[in-house]
N, C-alpha and C positions, 0 to 999 in steps of 0.2 A: 568549499567555503567553510572556513573555521569560525565557529560561533562561540561567543562569550557565554559565561554562566547566565547573565541577564537575558541575552538573546534566546537562549534555550528555554528559560522560564516563560518568556513572551510567546514563544512558539507552542509550548505546552498549554499555556492558557488559551491561545488561539484555537488549538485543537479542541479543547473542552467547550469553548463558546460556540464553535461551528457545530459540534456534535449535539449540543443542547438546543441551539436556535437557528441552525442553518447559516449559510454564509452572510445573510442579512444581519445576523446577530453579532457578527465580527465588526464592531465599531471601535474606534480608538477610545471612546469614553468607557465602554464595557471592558476593553482589554486593559486599559490603564488601571481601572478599579480591580480587576481580577489579579493583576500583578502587584498592585499596591503602589503604583507610581502615577504621576500626572500625565495627561495626554501629551503635553509638550515633551516630557521626558522620554516618551516612546520614540520620538524623532531623533534622539541621540543614539538610538540603537538600530533603527530602520528608517530609511528615507520616507516611506509611505506604507500604506496598507498593502499595496500590491507587492512590495518587497517582502513584507511579512509572510504573505501567501506563497510567494516563490521560495522563500527560505524554509517554510513549513514543508513544501513538497520536496525540496532537496534534503531536508532533515529526515523525512520519511524514507527517502530513497538512498540514504547515505552509505549503506553497506553493499549496495549492488555491485559497485565497481570492484570491491575486494572479492566478492563472490565470483564475479566474472573471471577474475585472474586466478582462482584457486579450484574451481569446479568446471567439469565439462559433462556433456550428455545428460543422461537421465538423472545422475546425481545432482547436477546443477538445477534441473527442473524441480526436483523434490526439495532441495535446499532452499531454492528461491521462495517456494510456496511455504515451506516451514518457517522461513524468516518472517513472512507476513503474519502467519499465526502467532508467532512469538511477539511480534509488535503489538498485535491486538490483545494478547494475553496480558502483557505488561502495561498497556495503555488502553483499557477497555473503551474509552471514548472513541478510539479509532474505528471501532466496529461500525460507528455511524457515519464515518467519513471515507474510509478505505473502500474502494469500489463504488463510490457514490458520486459518479461523474455528474449526475443531475444537479448536485449542489452548485456546480460551477457553470452550468450551461448558459445562464443568462448574463454572464459577464464574459465578453469576448476575450479579454486578456487571460483570465483564469481558465476558461474553457480551452484556449490555445495551449496553455501550460499543461493542463491535464491530458489533452490529446497527444502532445509531444511525449510525455512520460509514458502514456499507454502504448504508443507506437514503439518507443524504445524497448519497453518490457516485452512486447509481442515479438519483436525481431530477436531479442536475446533468447527467449523461450523457444521460438520456432527453430533458430539455429541449433540449439541443443537437442531438441526433439529429432531433428534431422540427423544429427551426429549419432544419437542413440539408435535410430532406425538403421542407419548405414552400418553401424558396428554390430547389429543383430540383438541389441538389448531390448529394443521396442518394436512392436509389430510394424511391418511395412505394408500391410494390406489395408490400413487406415491412413488416410491423408494426414500428414503432420498438422495442417490447419484445423482439421476436425479434432485431432487429439488435443491441440492447444485449447480449442473452445470448450471441449468437455472438461479439461482440467481447470481452466480459469472459471468457467461457469459454475462448476460444482463448488469450488472454493469460495467464490463470491456468494453463492447461496448460503453456504455454511456460516460465513461471517455475518451476512445479513440477518440470518436467523438468530445468531448469537446476540447481535445488537438489538434486534426487535424484541427478543425475549427478556431484555434487561440483564443479559449475561447469566441466564439462569441454568445453563448446563456447562459441563466440563469441556471447554473448547479443545483442550489438548487431547483428551480421550477421543473425541468425535473426529478430530483432524487425523489422528493415528488410524482410526478405522477407514476414513476417506483415503489416505495415502496408501494403505494396504489394498484397498479396493482398486486403486489406480494400477498397482503392481499386477494384480490378478487380471485386469482387463487389458492392460497395454504392454506388459513385458513379455518377452519370449522365454518359455521355460525350457 
């Protein structure tokens, strides 16, 4: 989905509103005010609020296809997670949204979209952990599913801590330590 400049502005404002007030805070009135346009003008850019949320998720996930076509194995896994860190670093409000599935759980449509994205990411990461294991780069005495859970869980915790602390520490430095620890724990020397 190719987004216009205004659509990107709307999505960025939606991210900030959700980060500050939860999904309930994403109203067309608040969104229009944040972007500086009327509520009816929003509908020239998106059909409805659900379309804005779908576009936000797609926008968040935009580079994954390119990554999938350029990286394989352990390099894919680390680059995928490094990309998430970079997204949060450049848009700190994402720290309160990324890996926050609970924000969307009470809305069937949004929860379904989030679940679909999570399963897609899990499948891509699992496939690449298996590749890394089969090529001898990653330990094969730990089940790929467990490696995935440890990687995703530790990154999720780091990003949550960053968001909950008001972005009070150097996310890049901490993620470098985390990624180096993953290498120590999971790669074959």
